[in-house]
N, C-alpha and C positions, 0 to 999 in steps of 0.2 A: 496349034496355030501360033505363028510368030507374033511378036509385039507389033511389027510393022504392018501386019494385015488386020489388026484389031481396030474396031471403031472406038471413038472417044468414050462412048457410053460404057463400052466393055472395060476400058482402062480405069474408069472412075472407081471401081471396087467399093461400091456402097455397102456390100455385105462383109467387109473385112472384119468387122467386130465379131461376127458370128464365129469366125475361125479363132479369134482371140479368146472368146468366152468358152467355147466348147473344147475340151481337152483332147479327145482322140482325133488323130489325123485320119484321112481316108484309108491309109494302109492299116492303121490301128483297128479301124472298124472291120476291115476285111479279116484281119487276124482273129479278132474276137468272135465274129460270126462263124468263122471256120471252126473255132474251138467248140461252138455250139451246134455244129453240123448244119449250119444254115448258110445260104448264099446271099440273101438280101435282107435288109432291115425290115422290109414289109413282112417277111416271113415271121420274124420275131414278134412284131406288133400284132399280127393276126392270131398268133398262138397265145398272146398275153392278154390283150384287151378284148372283152366280150364284144361280139359283132353287133349286138342289139343296142349298144350304147356308143358305138364309134361315130365320130362326127360326120365323116363322109364328105367333107369339104375343107378347104383351107380357111383359116380365120380371116375375117374381113378387117384387116389392118393395113396401114400404109406400108409401102415398101421400106425396107430397112434403111436407116441413115448411117453414114459413117460417124465416127466419134467426133470429128471436127464439125460436121454438119449438125449433129444433135446438140452439141454444146453451143454452137452459134444460134440455133433456133431457141434453145433454152435461155440464152443470154438476151435474146429479143423479148422473151416473156418477162425476164427479170427486169428489163428496162421499163416495162409497163408498171412496175411497182415504184412507188415514191416513198423514200425513207425520210419521213418528216421527223422533227424532234418530238419525242414522245414524253409526255408527263402524265400519261393516263394512269399508270400504276396498276392498282387492283391485282397485285400478285405478279406483275411482269415489269421488268425494269431494264434500262440500258446497263451494259456491263463492258468492262475491258478484259477480254481473255488474254492473259500474258502470252506473248508470242512463243515463248519456250514451251508452253503447254499446248498451244494450238498446233505448232509444227510437230512436236514430238509425242503427242498423245492423240488429239482429235484427228489429225491427218496422217497418223502412223498405223499401217496395217498390222504391225506387231501388237497394237492395242485393240484396234476395232474389229479384227477378224477372229479373235479368240472366242471360245464358247463359255457358257456358264461354268464356274469352277467346281464341277462335280468331282473332278480328278485333282485333288489339291496338290499332289506332288509336282505337277507341271503347271500350277496356277498360282504360285506363291507371290508373284509380282502384283497381280491385280487384287489378290486377297489382301495384301498389305495396304494397297491403296484404299480399298474399301474399309479396312479396319481403321485407317486414318480418318476416313469420312465419318465412321461411327463415333470416333473419339471427338471430332469437331462438333458433331450434333450433341453428344452427351455433355460436353463442356459448356456449350453455349446455352443449351436448354436447362441445364441443371438436373438432368434425369440420370437414372442409373443404367439404362439400357437403350440402345438404338439399333434399328435394323439397317440393312445395307442399301436401302432406297425402296420407294414405291413409285407408281406411275406419274402421279401429279398430286398437287395439294388437295384438290377436291375429292379424289378417290381415297386419299389418305384420311381425310375427315370422315368419309363414309365408312372406312375400315375402323376408325376410332369409335364411331357410333356402335358398330357391331361388337367391338371388343368390350365396350361399356356394358352391353346387354349380357355378354358371356361372363364378364368378370364381376358384375355386381350381384352377388348372391343375397344381398340384404334387401334389395328392392323388388317388390312385386309389380311395379308399374310397367306399362307397355308404351310409355311416352318418353320422347326425347326432346330436350329444349335446345333451340338454336337462337342465339342472339341475332337481332335484326340488323346488326352492323357487320356481319361476316361478308366476305366477298360473294357477289351474287352467283357466280358460277359454282362456288362451293355449295351454297344452299341448293342450287339446281340439282347437283349430283346427289347430295344427301337426301333430297326429296325422293328421287328415283329409287335409291336404295331402301329408304324407309317404306315406300309404297309396297315393295315386294317382300320386305321382311314383315309387313303387317304392323309397323310401328306408327303410333300417332306422333306427329310433329307439332310442337308448340313453339311458335316464333314470337319473340317479343324483346323489349329492351333488356340488355344484359343485367340491369339492376334487379329485374324480377325473377332472376334465375331460381333462387331458392324458394320462391313463393308457389312453385308448382310441384306436383307429385310426379317426378320423372326419375328414370333410372340413370340418365346421364345428360350432360349439357355441353354445348360447344360455344366458345367465345373467341373473338379475334383480338389479337394483341400485337401491335396497335390495330385499331379498328379500321374498317374499310374507308372511313372518312378521316382517318388519321389520328384519332384520339388515343393518347397513352393513359390507360386507366389503371389505377391501383387495384390489382385483382385479389389482394389478400382478403378483404371483407367478403367478396363474392364467393371465393373458393372455400373459405372457412365456413360460411353459412351453408354451402352446398354439402360439405363433408358432414356437417351436423345433421343434415337431412338424408344421409346415405346416398347422395347423388355423386356419381363419378364425373369428373370434369375433364374436358378436352380443350386445349388451347391451341388455336391455329396462329402461327407466328412467323416472323421474318428473321432469318439468321443474322443478317447484317444489323438489324435493329438491336439484337441481343448482345451485340458487342458493347453497347452503351446502356441497354435496359436491363433491369433486374430479371433474372432468368425465371421462367414459369415454374420450374421445380421449387424455387424458394417460396413461391406463393402457395404451393400445395397442389399443383396440377397433377392429375393421374396420368394423362396422356398429352403429349405435345407433338403437333404435326406442322408441316409447312413445306415450302418449296426452297430448294437450295440454289435456284437459278441465279440469284444475285452474286453467287460466288463464281463469277467468270463465265457463265454460260449465256449465249445470246438468246434473245426472246424467241426467235425462230417462228414467228406467227403462231405461237402456242406451244412449241416444244420441239424436241424432247428436253425435259428437265428432270432432275432427280428429286422427288419428294422425300421427306424424311419422316420418321415415325419413332418417337422416343417414349419410354414409359418406365415404370418402376420394376425392380427385379421380381417382385411377386407376380407380375403378369407375364413373365418371360415365356411360359408355356403356351400362351394364347396370342402372342404378338404375331401379326401377319408379315409375310415376306421373309426374305433371307437374312440370316444373322451370321456374321463372320466371328468365329471364336478362335481362341488360342488353345492349341493342343501340343503334342510332342510327336516326334517320329520314332522309328524303331531304334535309333541311336540315342534317344533321350533329348534330342535337340528341339528347340521351339519350332513349331510348325503351325500354320494357319489352315482353317478349313471352314466349310459351311456347317454351322452347328444346328442341332435339334431339328433335323429334317423330317422327323416323324410328325411334325405339325403340318407339313406341306401337302398339297393336293396330290402329288405323285405317290404318296404313301397312304394318306387317310381318305382320299377320294371325297365322297359326299360329307364326311365328318371333319374335313379339313377346316382350319381357322379361316381360310380364304381360298379363292381360286387363283390367286396370283401366281404367275409362272415367270414370264419375262418381267423384269423391272427396268431400272435405268442405270446399270452398272457403269457404263462408259461415262455418263454425265456425273454420277456420284464420284467416280475417280477424279474427274476434272475439278469438281467442286472441292474435293479433299486436297488436291494438289494446289489449288488456288490458295487455300488456307495455309498449306505447308509453305508455299513460296512467300506469302506475305507475313505469316506469323501473327502473333497477337498484336505486336506493335504496328505492323502494317495495316491490319484490319481496323485498329483503333483510329489510325489516321484517315482511312477511307470513310468509316462511319462518322468520324468527327467532322470531316469535310462536308459530307452530305447533310449532317444535322446543322452545321453552321450556316450553310447556304440556305437551308430551309428557314432557319431562324432569321437570317437577314431578310428573306422574302417576307416573312411574317411581320417583322418590325416595320418594314417599309410600307406594307399594306395597311397596317394599323395606323401609322402616321398619316396615311392618305385617307383615313376615315372608313376603310373597308372593315366589315365585321367578319370575324372568323368564328366558325361553328364551335371550336374548342380552344381552350387556352393551353393545350398540351399537344405535342407532336414529336415525331422523330424525323420523318421525311415528307409527310403529306399534310397539306393544308386544305381546308374546306371553307370556301367563301360563301357567305349567305347575303341575301338582300342585294345581289348584283344583277346587272342586265346580262344574262347569259348569252342572249342573241348577239349583242354588240361584241362581247368578248369573243364569241365564236368567230364572228366576221374578221376581227383583227387577228385572231390566232391563225386563221387560214391564210391571211396575207403574209404572215411571218413563217408559214409552213410549220406550225406548232399544233400538236394534238393535246388537248386537255380532257379531263373527265367531266362529263355533264350528268349530274344526278337527276333522277326523275322529278325531284321536288324543286328544281331550278337552281340548286347549289352548284358550284363549280369546284372541282378538285384538281390539285396540282401535286404530283409526286416527283420528287427529285431523286437522282441516283448518282452513281460514281462517275458517270460521264458528264454531269452538269458542271458548268464553270461559272465564274463570276460574270462573264459576258452573257451567258445564258440567263442569269437572274435579271440582268439589266434589260434583256429583251422581254422577259416575262412582265416586268413592270410596264413596258410599253403596251403589251397586249392587254394586261388586266386593267390598266389605268388610263390608257391613251397617251397622247403626247403631252409634253410639258408638265410631267408629274414632279420634276425637281429632285428625284431621288438618285443618290449615288451609292453604289455598292461599297466603295471604299470608306465613305463617311459612315454608313450604317455599320460596317465592320468595326470601326473605332468605337462607336457607341455601344455595340454589343459587348465588346471586350471590356469597356469601362464599367458597364453596369452588370456584367456577368449574366446576361440574359440567356435563358435556355428554355426549350420546350419540353424538357423531361422533368416531371415532378420529383421532388427529393425522395419520395417513397418508392419511386420506380427506377432510380439510378442504380446501375450495376456496381457492386462492391467487391465481387470476387474475381480472382484471376481466371484465365482460361488458356488453353493451348500451352500448358507448361511442360509438356513432354518434349524431350530434346529434338524429336523429329521436326517440331514446328519452329525451331530456331537454327537448325543446322544447315539448311539449304537456302540461304538468303541470296547468295550470288547466283547469276545465271549459270556459271560454270558448275557449281555444286548441284544446282537443280537439274541441269542437263544430265549430269552423270548419275544422279539418283534415279531419274526417269529411265535412263538406259539400263541401269542395274536391275530395276524392277522388270522392265520389258524382257530382258535376257533370261529371267527366271521362268517365263511362260512359253508354252507351245501354242502357236497360232497357225493360221493358214499360210503365213509367210515361211513356216518351217516345213510343213508336211500336210498331207491329206488328213482331215478330221472326219473319220467315217461313222459319225454318230447317226444311228437310225432314227428316223422321224425328226431330224433336225435340219437337214438340207444345208450342209456347210459348203455352199458353192462359192464361186468367185464373186468378190465385191470389187468390180473393176474400178481402177483409178479414175477413169473418165466419168463414171457414175458418181463418184464421191466428190469431185471437185466443186460442183455448185453448192454443196452444203455450206461452204465457207464464204460464199459470195455475200457481201453486205446487203444486197437487194433481196436476198432470201433470209439472211440471218438476223437482221436488225429491225424486223417489222413486228409491231405489237399485234396480238391476235384480235384486239378490239379497235384497230385502226379503221378509219372510214373506208367504205367499200371502194371509192374511187382511187384510193391510194394502193390498193392491193389487186388491181385488175389482172396483173400477170400471174399472181398466185391462183386466183380463181380460174383463169383459163387453163393453167397447168393441171389443177385439180380436176376440172371438168374433163379435160382430155384423158387424164389417167383413169378417171371413173368410166369413161366410154370404152377405153381399152379393156378394163377389167369386166365390164358388162359383156362385151363380146367374148372374152375368154371364158367366162363362166356360164353364159346362157341365162343370166338373170335379167331383170328389167330395170333395176335401180341399185345404186351403190351408196352406202353411208360410210363416209370417211372418218367418222369420229373416234371409234375405238382405237386406243393407242397400245394395244397388245392383242395377241391371239386370245388370251383368256377374257379380256374385255370384249372382244368380238363375240365370243360364245355367249357371254352375259347379255350383250346388246341384242343378239339374235333371238335369244329366248325371251327377253323382255318384249321384243316386237311381236313374237308369237302370242304371248300372254295378253298384250294389249289388244291385238286383233281379235282374239277369241272372246275377250271381255266385251268388245264392241259388238260382237255377233250374239251376245247373250249367253256365251258359253264360258264365262269366267270360272265356272266350277271345274273345268278341265285342268288337272294338275298332275297327271301321271306322265313321267318321262321314261321311255324305254331306252336303255343303254346297254349295248353289248358288253360282255365281260372283258373283252379285249380293249376297251376304250381307253383313251388318254385320261389321266386322273383329273384333268381340268373339267372334263365333261360332267361327271357327277357333282363335282364341287360347284360348277356354274349352275347346274340344275337346282341344287340346294339353295343357291342365292336368290332364286326367283320362287322359292317355296314350292318347288315341284317335288313330288314323291318319286324317287328313283326305283324303277323295277328293272332288274338285270335280265338281259336276254342271253342265254347260253350260246356257246360256240360248239360246233361239232368237232370230231376228231381231226378234221383237216383244217381247222382254224377258221372255218366260215361260220357266219351266223346260222344257227340252227333254225331253219325256216319253220319247222313244226312248232318250236318253242315260241318263235315270234308270233305266229298266227294265234296260238293259244293265248298268249298274254295280251296281244292287241284286242282280241275278242273279249277276253275276261274284263278288260278295263275300257271297253269301247265307249262307255258313257263318261269316263273321266280322262280318257287319253288326250293328252295335250300334244306330245311330240315324241319323235325318236331322234337320237343323236347318233349318226353313222359317220365313221371315218372311211374315206375311199380314196385310193385302195385301202384295204383294211390295215390296221396296225400290225397284222401278221404278215404284211408284205405281199399280198396277192390281190388281184382284181377278182372280186367275187362275182360270179355269173348271175347271181340272184338279186343284184342290187335294185334293178328296176322293179322286180316283183316285190321286194321288201318295201319299197316306197309305196307301191300300190296298196299293200296290206294296211299300212298305217293310214293312208288317205281314206281307204274304204271304211276304216273304223273311226273316222272323225279327227285324226291327228294331223299335225304338220311334220315335215321332214327337214331336220337340220343336218346338213352335210358338213362335217368338220373338214376344213380346208388344209389341215396340217400336211397332207400328202398330195397337195395339188401339183407338185412338181412332176408327178407321174401322169397327169391329166392334160396339161396345157397343149392345145392343138390336136389332141386325140379324142377327147370326150369332154362333155361339159355337165356339171352337176345340175344346172338348171334345166337341162334337156331330159335327164333320166329320172326326174322325180323330186329334186331338191326344191324346197321353198325358200331356204335361206342357208348361206354359208359364210363363214369368215375366211379371210385370206391372210395367211402369214406373209406379209410383204418382206419380213426379215428371213424368210426361207425361200419361197419360190421366186420372189421378185427382187432379190439381191441386196436388200438393206442388210448391213452387217449385224452380227449378233452382239458385238461390243463387249464381250465377256459377261453377258447376262442382261442385255438391253442396251440401246433402245430397240423397239419393234413397232410394228403397226398391224392392226387386225381389222381392217374395214370389212363390212358385211355386204354381200350381194343378196338381194331379195327379189321375189316375184312381186308383181304389181299390187296384189292384194295386201301385201305387208308394207309397202312403201310408205303409206301415211303414218305408220306406227314406229318407224325407226327414231333414233334420238334427235331431238331438236336442241336448241341452245337459247338460254334466256337472254344473253347479251347480243349474240349475233344470230338471229333466227334464220332457219334454213327453209328455202322455198319447197313447197310440196309436202311438208311434214306437219302433222297435227301440232298445234301450239301447246297442247298439254302433254306432249311426249317429252318428258324430261331428259336431261343429258346423262351420259354415262362417263364422260371425260370433261376435264376442265375447259378445254378449248374445242371450238366447233369442229375443227378438222384434225383433232388429235395432235400428233407430233408432226406438224405440217412441213417443217424444214427438211425432213428426210424423204419426203415424197418425191422430190426430183430424182432420187436414186432409182426408184422403180419406174418412173416415167422414162428415164434415159435408157434403162435396160430394155423395155418393151420397144421403144422407138428405134434403138439400134439393132435389135434382133429381127423385128418384123415377124410376120406370120410364119414364114419358112424357118427362120432361126429359132423361134420358140418351139415349133414342132420338132426340129432336129434336137434341141436341147432335151426335150422330153424323151425322145427315142434313145438318145445316148445315155441318159440316166438309167433307163430300163436295160439297155445293153450292158452297161458297166456292172450293174447289179447282177445280172444273169451270168456274166463272165466270172465274177467273183464266186458266185455260187458253184459254178462249174469247176473252177480251180480248187475250191476248198472242200468239195463234197467227198473226196476220198479221205480227207483228214478229219472232218467234222460233219456230223449229220445236219442236213438242211431241214429245218423243222417243218416248214410249210411251203407248198408250191401250189400254183393254180392247176386247173384241171388238165392242162396240156404240159404240165411239168415245168413251167416257167415261174419266175417271181416277178414282182413289179419293179419298183425303183430301189428296193431294199430287200435284204434277206436275213433270216434268223438262223444262227447256228446253235445247235443244242449242246451244251457243255455237261448236262446232267449225267449221261453215260460215262463220260471221262472222269467226272468227279467221283462217281461211284467206284470206278475201277482204280483210280490213282490217288484220290484225295485232293487233287488240284482243282481249284474253283475258278469260276468266271472272273472273280476279282484278281486272282493270281495271274491269269492271262492278261487282264487289263493292265496290271502294273508292269508285267514283263514287256508288253508292247512299248512302254516308255523307253526301255533300254534299246529298242529297235528304232526309236525316233518317231513313234506314232502316238496319237491320242487314242484311247480305247473306243471301241463301238459302244453303243448304248447297252448298259448292263441290266439284266433281269427285267426288262420291259419289252414286250407286254407279258412275257412268260418268265417266271423266276428260273434262274440257272441257265440263262441264254445270253447270247450277244447278238444285237441287231446292227447290221452293217448297211450304211447308205453312202455310196461313193460320190453321187451327183455326176452331172455331165461335164463338170469342169476339170476332172482329173484325167490325165493322160494314161495311156496303157503302161508307160514306164512306171508311173507312181502306183498304179493299181497292182502291177506285178510285184513291185517292191513290198507293198502291203501283204499280198498273198504269200510271197516268199517268207516274210516275217511270221505269218500265221502258221505256215507249214513247218517252219523251223521250230516254232514253239510247240507244235504237236509232236515233233521228234523229241524235244526236251521232256515232254510229258511222258513219252514212252520210256525214257530212261528212269523216270520215277516209278512207272508201272513195273518195270522189270527188275527193280531193286538196285540199279546202278547208283542212283542217288537216293538218300533218305528223304522221306516226306517233309521232315522239319528242317532240311538244309539242302536246298537246291536253287537254281537260278530263278525259279518262279516264285517261291514263297519268300525269297530274299529280295525280290524286285520291289521298286526300281533300285538300281545301283548308282551311287553318287561318286563324285570324285573322292570324297572322304573314305569311302569303302576301299577304293583302289590304293589309297595311301596307307591303309592299315599295315602295320609291321607284321602282325600275325594274321595270316590268311588261312583261317581254319574252315575251308570250304572245299568240297570234293570236285570243284571245277575251277578253271584258271581265271585270272583277271581279265584276259582278253575276251573269253566267252561271256563274262559278266557284263562288260560294258561295250564291247565291240564285236557283237556276234556275227555281223556280216560285213562284206566289203563296202556296201553302201553306207553303213553306219560309220565305218572308219573314215570315209571321205567327208562326211558332214555330220559330226556328232552333236546331238542335243543332250545336255546334261540336266536331269531332274535336280531341282534345287534342294530337295530334302528326301530322306528315305520314306518308307511307307508310314503314313500318318495314322495315329491311334485315334480312331473315331470314338470309341467308348470313353476314353480318358477325357476327350474334349467336351463331351456332353455331361459327364459327371462333375467336372470342375469347370463350369461355364465361365469363361473370361472373354469379354467382348470389347475390351479396351486395349490400347497399345501396351505391349509388355516393355520391360526394361530395355533401354537402348543397347545394353550389352548383348542382348539376345538377337540383335540384328547384325552383329558383326559378320562381315563377309568371310 
């Protein structure tokens, strides 16, 4: 049909985004189906998805919007938000993200589309950024070791409590002390964790810490009401009683305050949000976790360490991974998987850009303005709750109602304590003009105070809110990295050098199985930076965040329709947190039914490591269900174990499609077996990308699922976070999902404690998933799922002659990913899955998932976003690598000197004057024409993992070792 004969509605092209998101063209689809001996997509879906769980209708969603239409609608929602001046504090503060960091990191796909750095040779840039972050945290807290981020301050505090219990071998107590002046959301999350760990919580004044028989204690420094307390007596008395101490603190305050490590703290946690990251209505932000070296084997989360590569050069890697859930499963130190790598990098770069001198000026300005406010209020006769402060004042004996009225007139948000006190927290965005406005709000008109006059008085009398015993005396950020990049030119080039070291989706397909590295469309990402989403405090009044609530409600409705559940909880800010939240809801529901004794969780042997780790966190006993020779759940074993534990059975955790990459035909039956024996069904949403539009977990037996919005629904992985893991639940579980002590959620029991610091988790990245669904519509989402399945089956077909496909469904197809078995090749040639993974780097690809769910395998997931060209390029690389393995098998190349065991090859290798290898330099680094056209160079040679763990170094090495 010619353009001239089309109607206007046909020319509008509302579904244009679908063709942008989905990689294969219609010709590509025809070619791939032909390779599978099929004519129609429906043929593939019928052979792959069991008929008894097929949806049988189109999802009930709005028609797709174009990119411009979706952005305009989202802008309308954003305009319903009102960005008032926030002095609420309580762990969230106004910031200025340096523009060079915003444009070149936050808004740069070279940074935000990368994956967790499990392959260090192609991840050196973000690993260096995270090492810088660890150095910042160690320097400011005065501790010996820091991890590379956790999800938020509240969950970090909960992890600290758990570490105290694990690490305190001298105490027999089962009680944990929490000071009554910690942030309320922190206490909320700690209460939830303590409830399911079976810990007794003792809450009281910090001064009473050592009066109790407890295994650990948590205090806030400065306190939630702003007091700067000398912690030395408290922590010393605690140590004398064998009480491990945790200090929750603020990185910016530690620029001026004595570091907790000097007071004797065992663990220091907090939020790095103040280092340039917007409040974002609650997140995402990078929490930090620092401790002493003696606790290094028990610290939760990822740790970046210094090692060396095969040439002896310094190389970075994730250290001590044997602590983590993907290795230790239910015995892991934590279920943490996704953290906040992108935000940790931003915070680290903020410190790098400003350096110690710049941070002192920022902290000094915040403190001076707070001191001016304090002095003026005291001159006006206002009583302050404390005579010490860094950035927060607490006013007592005031008329909070009148102050609130004046504050609303000035578009100012303050913190109103339950006891009638009023709190004011200043930040780096506060100006002298703002302080003058605060005097008007707090004192009314004609107060007669002038900020300039007060400043002269403060300078003259040396007034400060920091007690002498709490003033910082030590230097920090003395490593050359934190003084070298002061100009924007130098910073820009530094960020670019780091970016160039890493492989991201901007370079190539990242075929990681169970990770769903799909397109993160630019139009989806744009709203994240909008001030009306970025600069809202999570505790802002409801009438100021109407746009946020409408967007969240609409996204929740979308996801309810997609999953078949009845209610959605948006609080969990990672997939692992979603698992935990879902299991908490199950346990709360069962306790309310008088079945709190149910504590057995059935988990298939193929499950993600987070599943057993999450079950352990709610004190469930993990019982493993075996898989049969085809990779499916052994139904006989499931029935036997469900019946054996029928009186104690709490739940089963199923991943669907299975982690073996197939749609198991018995899934509906498996759910029924568990229900018949009194249990609930948790469907892990990690593989939801193979279900959307085709089937719904809530229809075939699921009671609860988490959804990885950073997989299926396009939030980028950020090099290891952020993510979101909201949970969908059936109606009977809805009252038992997480509530929030500061911002209560309608329809949820008031005693259902929080699992995350903010009521809606990392809310500022939710527009990404909203936009994806809005622009795809029902048809686009279904097409995406179908193409993800088609791409995976095409890869399996192309590779089956070179590598055995380990598992297939009953009709010979796979789901959205496939597993190739390297074990026979390793037995015949000595070449391992790791050698293949490293050799793929020479071909310009990130490796598939190694040795999960089966050791000695590679799991490949292409997603729907990759074109046939890119998929063929990957398959060509794999087939070429198989041919290289054959040359080792037949003796042409020795096992200890061939392109695979020497991979990856760097520029330094090619410059060697002595090339003592039985293959030429071109084969080493330019094995195909496609590589020659666009070469990605690994930054280092193969990293020595054993060396890095035996000689653990988690701080910045000498600047000489960074030389390009």
